[in-house]
C-alpha positions as CSV (number, residue, x, y, z in Angstrom):
1,M,-0.9,-38.5,5.4
2,S,-0.2,-38.8,9.2
3,I,-2.0,-39.4,12.5
4,D,-2.4,-37.0,15.3
5,T,-3.3,-39.1,18.7
6,T,-2.9,-36.3,21.2
7,G,-6.1,-34.0,20.2
8,W,-8.5,-35.7,23.1
9,S,-7.4,-35.7,26.9
10,R,-10.4,-36.7,29.2
11,R,-9.9,-32.4,30.1
12,R,-10.5,-31.4,26.7
13,L,-13.5,-34.1,26.3
14,L,-15.3,-32.6,29.6
15,K,-14.5,-29.2,28.3
16,T,-16.2,-29.9,25.0
17,G,-19.0,-31.8,26.3
18,A,-20.4,-28.9,28.2
19,A,-21.0,-27.5,24.7
20,V,-24.0,-30.2,23.6
21,G,-26.4,-28.2,26.2
22,A,-25.9,-24.9,25.0
23,G,-4.9,-24.2,-6.1
24,L,-6.2,-27.2,-8.7
25,A,-7.9,-25.9,-11.7
26,L,-11.8,-26.2,-12.0
27,P,-13.3,-29.0,-13.9
28,Y,-16.0,-27.0,-15.1
29,S,-15.8,-23.4,-16.5
30,F,-18.9,-20.9,-16.3
31,V,-20.0,-17.7,-16.9
32,R,-21.8,-16.6,-14.0
33,G,-25.5,-15.4,-14.6
34,A,-25.5,-17.0,-18.6
35,W,-28.1,-20.0,-17.3
36,A,-31.7,-19.1,-17.9
37,Q,-33.1,-18.5,-14.3
38,D,-36.9,-19.1,-15.7
39,K,-35.9,-22.7,-16.7
40,A,-38.2,-25.1,-14.5
41,F,-36.9,-27.7,-12.6
42,C,-38.0,-29.5,-8.9
43,N,-38.2,-27.1,-6.3
44,N,-36.6,-24.3,-7.8
45,P,-36.0,-22.1,-4.5
46,T,-37.7,-18.9,-5.4
47,G,-37.8,-17.2,-2.0
48,D,-34.6,-16.5,0.3
49,T,-34.0,-19.6,1.9
50,V,-32.9,-23.0,0.1
51,T,-34.1,-26.3,2.2
52,L,-31.8,-29.5,2.1
53,G,-33.2,-32.7,3.2
54,F,-31.3,-35.1,5.5
55,N,-32.6,-38.5,5.3
56,V,-30.4,-40.8,8.5
57,P,-31.7,-43.8,10.2
58,Q,-32.8,-42.3,13.5
59,S,-33.9,-46.2,14.7
60,G,-33.0,-49.4,13.3
61,P,-29.3,-51.0,13.7
62,Y,-27.4,-48.0,11.9
63,A,-29.2,-45.4,14.1
64,D,-25.9,-44.5,16.0
65,E,-24.3,-43.8,12.3
66,G,-27.7,-41.5,11.9
67,A,-27.3,-39.6,14.8
68,D,-23.8,-39.1,13.9
69,E,-24.8,-38.1,10.7
70,L,-27.3,-35.8,11.7
71,R,-25.1,-34.0,13.9
72,A,-22.6,-33.2,11.2
73,F,-25.5,-31.9,8.5
74,Q,-26.4,-29.6,11.5
75,L,-22.7,-28.1,11.6
76,A,-22.6,-28.0,8.2
77,V,-25.8,-25.9,7.6
78,K,-24.2,-23.7,10.2
79,H,-20.8,-23.4,8.7
80,L,-22.6,-22.5,5.3
81,N,-24.8,-19.7,6.6
82,G,-21.8,-18.2,7.5
83,E,-22.2,-19.3,11.5
84,G,-19.8,-20.6,14.6
85,D,-16.0,-20.7,13.1
86,G,-16.7,-21.6,9.9
87,G,-15.4,-25.1,9.7
88,L,-13.9,-26.1,6.7
89,V,-15.6,-23.7,4.4
90,P,-12.6,-22.2,4.4
91,L,-10.2,-24.6,3.8
92,L,-12.0,-26.7,0.8
93,K,-9.9,-25.4,-2.6
94,P,-10.5,-25.2,-5.2
95,S,-13.8,-23.2,-3.4
96,S,-16.4,-21.0,-4.6
97,L,-18.7,-21.0,-0.8
98,K,-19.0,-17.8,0.3
99,G,-20.1,-18.4,3.8
100,N,-23.6,-16.5,3.3
101,G,-25.6,-19.5,2.2
102,I,-25.8,-20.9,-0.9
103,L,-26.1,-18.5,-3.7
104,G,-26.9,-15.8,-1.3
105,K,-29.9,-17.9,0.4
106,K,-30.0,-18.7,3.6
107,V,-29.6,-22.7,4.2
108,A,-32.4,-24.4,5.9
109,F,-33.2,-28.5,6.1
110,V,-35.8,-31.2,7.1
111,T,-34.8,-34.5,8.5
112,G,-36.4,-37.9,8.0
113,D,-35.8,-41.6,9.5
114,T,-34.7,-44.1,7.1
115,Q,-35.2,-46.8,9.7
116,T,-32.8,-48.7,7.7
117,K,-35.4,-49.7,5.6
118,S,-35.3,-49.0,1.9
119,D,-39.0,-48.5,1.6
120,A,-39.3,-46.7,4.7
121,A,-36.5,-44.5,3.0
122,R,-38.3,-43.7,-0.1
123,A,-41.6,-42.5,1.4
124,S,-39.1,-40.0,3.6
125,A,-37.4,-38.7,0.8
126,K,-41.1,-38.3,-1.3
127,R,-42.1,-36.7,1.6
128,M,-39.2,-34.2,1.6
129,I,-39.5,-33.7,-2.1
130,E,-43.2,-33.4,-2.7
131,A,-44.5,-31.4,0.8
132,D,-41.0,-29.7,1.9
133,K,-39.8,-28.8,-1.6
134,V,-36.2,-30.1,-1.0
135,I,-33.3,-29.0,-3.8
136,M,-31.3,-31.7,-2.2
137,I,-31.1,-34.9,-0.3
138,S,-28.4,-36.5,1.3
139,G,-27.7,-39.5,4.6
140,G,-28.2,-42.6,4.9
141,S,-26.4,-45.5,6.7
142,S,-27.5,-48.5,4.4
143,S,-26.3,-48.9,0.8
144,G,-30.1,-50.6,0.5
145,V,-31.5,-47.1,1.3
146,A,-28.6,-44.9,-0.7
147,V,-29.5,-47.6,-4.0
148,A,-33.8,-47.0,-3.6
149,V,-33.5,-43.2,-2.6
150,Q,-30.5,-42.7,-5.5
151,S,-33.2,-43.7,-7.9
152,L,-36.1,-41.8,-6.3
153,C,-34.0,-39.1,-6.7
154,Q,-33.1,-39.4,-10.5
155,D,-36.7,-39.8,-11.1
156,A,-37.5,-36.6,-9.4
157,G,-34.4,-34.5,-10.9
158,V,-33.1,-33.9,-7.3
159,V,-29.4,-34.4,-6.3
160,F,-28.5,-36.9,-4.0
161,M,-25.5,-36.8,-2.2
162,A,-25.2,-40.1,-0.6
163,G,-24.2,-40.5,2.9
164,L,-22.4,-43.8,4.2
165,T,-23.0,-46.5,1.7
166,H,-20.4,-48.8,0.8
167,S,-22.2,-51.3,-1.8
168,N,-20.0,-51.1,-5.2
169,D,-23.7,-50.9,-6.7
170,T,-24.5,-47.5,-5.5
171,T,-21.6,-46.5,-8.0
172,G,-21.7,-49.7,-10.1
173,K,-24.8,-51.6,-11.6
174,D,-27.3,-48.9,-10.0
175,K,-25.4,-45.7,-10.2
176,R,-27.5,-42.5,-11.4
177,R,-26.7,-39.0,-13.0
178,Y,-28.4,-37.3,-10.1
179,G,-26.6,-39.4,-7.3
180,F,-22.9,-38.8,-5.8
181,R,-20.6,-40.9,-3.7
182,H,-18.3,-39.4,-2.0
183,F,-17.5,-42.5,0.8
184,F,-15.4,-45.3,-0.3
185,N,-16.7,-48.8,-1.2
186,A,-16.0,-52.4,-0.8
187,Y,-14.0,-53.0,-3.6
188,Q,-11.8,-50.4,-2.6
189,S,-11.7,-52.3,0.8
190,G,-10.6,-55.4,-0.5
191,V,-7.8,-54.0,-2.2
192,A,-6.7,-52.3,0.8
193,L,-7.3,-54.9,3.2
194,G,-6.3,-57.9,1.5
195,P,-2.4,-57.5,1.1
196,V,-2.0,-56.3,4.9
197,L,-4.3,-59.8,5.9
198,A,-1.9,-61.9,4.1
199,E,1.1,-60.1,5.6
200,E,-0.4,-60.1,9.1
201,Y,-1.7,-63.9,9.5
202,G,-0.1,-65.5,6.3
203,K,-1.2,-66.9,2.9
204,D,-2.3,-70.2,3.9
205,R,-5.5,-69.3,5.6
206,K,-9.6,-70.6,5.4
207,A,-12.3,-68.1,5.8
208,Y,-15.7,-68.3,6.8
209,H,-18.0,-65.6,6.1
210,L,-21.3,-64.0,7.4
211,T,-22.6,-61.7,5.4
212,A,-25.6,-59.3,5.7
213,D,-28.2,-60.3,3.2
214,Y,-28.6,-57.1,1.1
215,T,-26.8,-55.3,-1.2
216,W,-23.5,-53.8,1.0
217,G,-22.9,-57.1,2.1
218,W,-23.0,-59.0,-0.7
219,T,-20.7,-57.1,-2.8
220,Q,-18.4,-57.0,0.4
221,E,-18.2,-61.0,0.4
222,E,-17.7,-60.9,-3.2
223,S,-15.0,-58.0,-2.9
224,M,-13.2,-59.6,0.6
225,K,-13.6,-62.7,-1.5
226,N,-11.8,-62.3,-4.2
227,A,-8.6,-60.4,-2.2
228,T,-8.1,-62.8,0.1
229,E,-8.2,-65.6,-2.4
230,E,-5.9,-63.6,-4.8
231,Q,-3.6,-63.5,-1.8
232,G,-3.7,-67.6,-1.4
233,W,-6.8,-67.8,0.7
234,E,-9.7,-70.3,0.5
235,T,-13.4,-69.4,1.3
236,V,-14.7,-72.1,3.5
237,Q,-18.6,-71.4,3.7
238,A,-20.0,-67.8,3.3
239,V,-23.5,-68.0,5.1
240,R,-26.1,-64.6,5.0
241,T,-27.6,-63.3,7.9
242,P,-30.7,-60.9,8.1
243,L,-30.3,-57.3,9.1
244,G,-31.2,-56.5,12.6
245,A,-31.0,-60.4,13.7
246,G,-29.4,-59.2,17.1
247,D,-28.7,-62.5,18.2
248,F,-25.8,-64.1,16.0
249,S,-25.3,-67.4,18.2
250,Q,-27.0,-69.3,15.6
251,Y,-24.6,-68.2,12.9
252,I,-21.4,-68.5,14.8
253,T,-22.0,-72.2,16.1
254,P,-21.1,-73.7,12.8
255,V,-18.0,-71.5,12.3
256,L,-16.4,-74.2,15.2
257,N,-16.7,-76.9,13.1
258,S,-16.5,-75.7,9.7
259,G,-12.7,-76.1,9.0
260,A,-11.9,-72.3,9.1
261,D,-9.1,-70.7,11.2
262,V,-10.5,-66.8,10.1
263,L,-14.5,-65.4,10.6
264,I,-15.4,-62.5,8.4
265,L,-17.7,-60.2,9.5
266,N,-19.5,-58.6,6.7
267,H,-21.9,-56.5,9.3
268,Y,-21.7,-52.8,10.0
269,G,-23.7,-51.0,12.7
270,G,-25.8,-52.5,15.6
271,D,-25.2,-56.0,13.6
272,M,-21.4,-56.0,13.6
273,V,-21.2,-54.8,17.5
274,N,-23.6,-57.5,18.4
275,S,-21.9,-60.2,16.3
276,L,-18.4,-59.2,17.1
277,R,-19.0,-59.2,20.7
278,Q,-20.4,-63.0,20.7
279,A,-17.9,-63.9,18.6
280,V,-15.5,-63.0,20.8
281,T,-16.7,-63.3,24.4
282,Q,-20.1,-65.6,23.9
283,F,-17.6,-68.2,21.5
284,D,-14.3,-67.2,22.9
285,L,-13.1,-67.8,18.8
286,R,-9.8,-65.7,19.5
287,N,-8.4,-67.6,21.9
288,K,-9.0,-71.0,20.1
289,Q,-6.7,-72.9,17.6
290,A,-7.5,-74.1,14.2
291,N,-5.6,-75.6,11.8
292,G,-2.4,-75.3,14.0
293,K,-2.8,-71.7,13.6
294,Q,-4.7,-68.8,16.0
295,F,-7.8,-68.0,15.1
296,Q,-8.8,-64.6,13.5
297,I,-11.4,-62.1,13.2
298,V,-12.1,-59.7,10.3
299,V,-14.2,-56.9,10.0
300,P,-13.8,-55.2,6.7
301,L,-15.7,-52.2,7.5
302,I,-14.9,-50.4,10.9
303,S,-16.0,-46.9,12.2
304,E,-14.9,-45.8,15.8
305,L,-19.0,-45.8,16.6
306,M,-19.1,-49.5,16.2
307,A,-15.7,-49.8,18.1
308,E,-17.3,-47.9,20.9
309,G,-20.1,-50.4,20.9
310,A,-18.1,-53.6,20.8
311,G,-15.8,-52.5,23.6
312,D,-12.7,-54.9,24.3
313,A,-14.1,-56.9,21.3
314,I,-12.8,-54.6,18.9
315,K,-9.2,-54.7,20.1
316,G,-6.7,-56.2,17.6
317,I,-9.7,-56.7,15.0
318,L,-8.1,-55.1,11.5
319,G,-10.6,-53.4,9.0
320,T,-10.7,-50.5,6.6
321,A,-12.3,-47.1,7.5
322,N,-12.7,-43.7,5.2
323,W,-11.6,-41.0,7.5
324,D,-10.4,-41.2,10.9
325,W,-10.2,-38.2,13.6
326,K,-6.5,-38.2,14.3
327,L,-5.6,-38.2,10.8
328,D,-2.8,-34.9,11.1
329,N,-3.6,-32.8,8.5
330,E,-5.4,-29.5,9.1
331,A,-8.8,-30.0,7.8
332,S,-9.1,-33.4,10.0
333,K,-7.9,-31.3,13.1
334,T,-10.4,-28.3,12.2
335,L,-13.2,-30.6,12.0
336,T,-12.4,-32.5,14.9
337,K,-12.2,-28.7,17.2
338,S,-15.5,-27.8,15.5
339,F,-17.4,-30.6,16.0
340,G,-15.8,-31.7,19.3
341,E,-16.6,-27.9,20.5
342,A,-20.3,-28.6,19.3
343,Y,-21.0,-31.9,20.5
344,G,-18.3,-33.2,22.9
345,R,-16.8,-35.6,21.1
346,P,-14.8,-36.2,17.6
347,P,-16.8,-37.0,14.1
348,S,-17.2,-40.4,13.1
349,Q,-16.3,-41.4,9.7
350,A,-19.9,-41.3,8.7
351,A,-20.1,-37.3,10.3
352,Q,-16.8,-36.5,8.1
353,T,-18.8,-37.8,4.8
354,C,-22.0,-35.7,5.4
355,Y,-20.7,-33.0,6.2
356,A,-18.1,-33.1,3.1
357,Q,-21.5,-33.8,1.0
358,T,-23.2,-30.7,2.3
359,L,-20.2,-28.3,1.2
360,L,-19.7,-30.2,-1.8
361,Y,-23.1,-29.9,-2.8
362,A,-23.2,-26.1,-2.0
363,N,-19.6,-25.2,-3.9
364,A,-21.0,-27.3,-7.2
365,A,-24.1,-24.6,-6.9
366,E,-22.0,-21.9,-6.4
367,T,-19.4,-22.6,-9.1
368,A,-22.6,-23.3,-11.4
369,G,-24.1,-19.9,-10.3
370,T,-27.4,-22.0,-10.2
371,F,-29.5,-24.8,-8.4
372,Y,-30.4,-26.5,-11.8
373,P,-29.3,-29.9,-11.5
374,P,-28.0,-30.7,-14.7
375,E,-25.4,-27.5,-14.6
376,L,-24.7,-28.2,-10.7
377,I,-23.8,-31.9,-12.0
378,K,-21.4,-30.7,-14.2
379,A,-19.8,-29.1,-11.7
380,L,-19.2,-32.0,-9.6
381,E,-18.5,-34.2,-12.3
382,G,-14.4,-34.3,-12.5
383,Y,-14.2,-32.2,-9.6
384,E,-10.9,-32.4,-7.9
385,F,-10.6,-31.0,-4.8
386,D,-8.7,-31.0,-1.2
387,G,-9.5,-29.7,2.2
388,L,-11.9,-31.9,3.6
389,G,-10.1,-34.3,5.4
390,N,-8.8,-37.1,3.1
391,G,-6.2,-35.6,1.2
392,P,-6.6,-34.9,-2.4
393,T,-10.0,-36.6,-3.7
394,L,-11.2,-36.7,-7.2
395,Y,-15.2,-36.8,-8.1
396,R,-15.0,-39.1,-10.6
397,A,-17.2,-38.0,-13.6
398,D,-17.8,-41.8,-15.2
399,D,-19.5,-42.9,-11.9
400,H,-19.8,-40.3,-9.6
401,Q,-17.5,-42.1,-7.1
402,C,-14.9,-40.3,-5.1
403,F,-11.0,-41.6,-5.4
404,K,-9.1,-41.0,-2.1
405,D,-6.9,-42.6,0.3
406,V,-7.6,-45.4,2.1
407,L,-7.1,-46.5,5.5
408,V,-6.3,-49.9,7.2
409,V,-7.0,-50.0,11.1
410,R,-6.7,-52.1,13.7
411,G,-8.8,-51.8,17.2
412,K,-6.2,-50.7,19.8
413,E,-5.0,-52.7,22.6
414,S,-4.4,-49.8,24.9
415,P,-6.3,-46.9,24.0
416,T,-5.5,-43.1,25.4
417,N,-9.1,-42.3,25.9
418,Q,-13.0,-43.5,25.4
419,F,-12.9,-41.8,21.3
420,D,-9.2,-43.0,20.6
421,L,-10.5,-47.1,19.7
422,L,-8.7,-47.5,16.5
423,E,-4.9,-46.8,14.9
424,V,-4.3,-46.4,11.5
425,V,-1.8,-49.1,10.3
426,K,-1.5,-48.4,6.5
427,I,-2.5,-45.6,4.4
428,V,-3.5,-47.2,1.0
429,P,-2.7,-44.4,-1.6
430,R,-5.7,-43.3,-4.0
431,D,-3.7,-44.6,-7.3
432,T,-3.7,-48.3,-5.8
433,V,-7.6,-48.5,-5.1
434,T,-8.7,-46.9,-8.6
435,Y,-10.2,-48.9,-10.8
436,D,-11.8,-49.1,-14.5
437,P,-15.5,-47.7,-13.8
438,S,-16.4,-50.4,-16.4
439,I,-16.2,-53.3,-14.4
440,F,-19.0,-52.4,-12.3
441,G,-21.6,-51.9,-15.1
442,G,-24.5,-49.8,-15.0
443,E,-25.7,-46.5,-17.0
444,L,-25.8,-42.8,-15.4
445,G,-28.6,-41.8,-17.0
446,P,-29.7,-38.5,-18.3
447,Y,-29.1,-35.0,-17.2
448,D,-32.4,-33.5,-17.9
449,V,-35.1,-35.6,-16.6
450,K,-38.9,-34.5,-16.4
451,G,-38.8,-34.9,-12.7
452,C,-41.3,-33.2,-10.4
453,A,-41.5,-30.4,-12.4
454,A,-43.4,-31.7,-15.2
């Protein structure tokens, strides 16, 4: 994959902004119509529509990501129903999508607010299943939310196509048969980023971690410790911070006298914006010397939305990303154009993964010829595909984790426009970030569950 930085001039942004107001073998063979249509399962759609549930953080520290996810979901539904320019529907290969809904039924959707809280997310998902009769749930920008909702969906017999979730646990110890993750994970971030950090900053470094105190932060910290210590770095200290803390000054102050010369911020969303800005502006860490070296800050998981919020503080900061709208491939260009014309801005990585998950679910249903979850799940397991912007991608059957290239990115020193804030410094091949599924444990569980139809 290569990078295209020419696509978003200010004139084009203003123009599209006006729109806001207004050949691989199938992994699963199937004889269409062979499945017994009277099989009882949760929320089997019997009318002329099928309802999907989009459960995103519309409030809380990850609300910006949630808003972009919701934009992407709405666009995906439009394209599945044959409206608009079709987006990536004709580009996904191999594909059974027809652009006439899913299995001939028009796609409808309901939304919920996870509030970036696991309990609220479960309550919202439960309401979608019981009251709105959704056949699939997607969304979320927190791994704590993803793990909680995924477990609920397994019990209910409803497929969960996870949105933005980066914890190793989602497709590790907490993996479920009914859950699938397109986004990459913390282990892959560490494997991709570690060698770049050693090359850029040297092998004799001392790191201090500030870590979001929940499943994603824990596994991100562990993955970064392993990756950097393998390069010769020393971990001086790791401190947990509450989600949504807002003011991180009390956590950054001890860094100054810790003996560390690198601060690793295992934060995301609004928390990352706040902690990075305080570290760079209030504490001026990047202009300080420690151990005879220039002090550095690392943010292992970065998005363009966070870069916007961080402003100048993001410049020069290294991290990883699942996707970038400037990737020079047909699918990335097509999605960026379609999303830009609809919303006046390029899609974030959160938007891209949610758009992809919606199409992948729909394609699995079309391939299986049924909404019956066990058969639909088998159509996703081992599915190798291209045409969604990440290059060749595998949905591994063993753990339902997607495997694709990982991007190492850096905040641009001289961005060309308000959205061109990150540069891709390295594309780490899929094979490099592939691992044995047994290292994270967990069991997928059964295909057949009693679910809500029991």
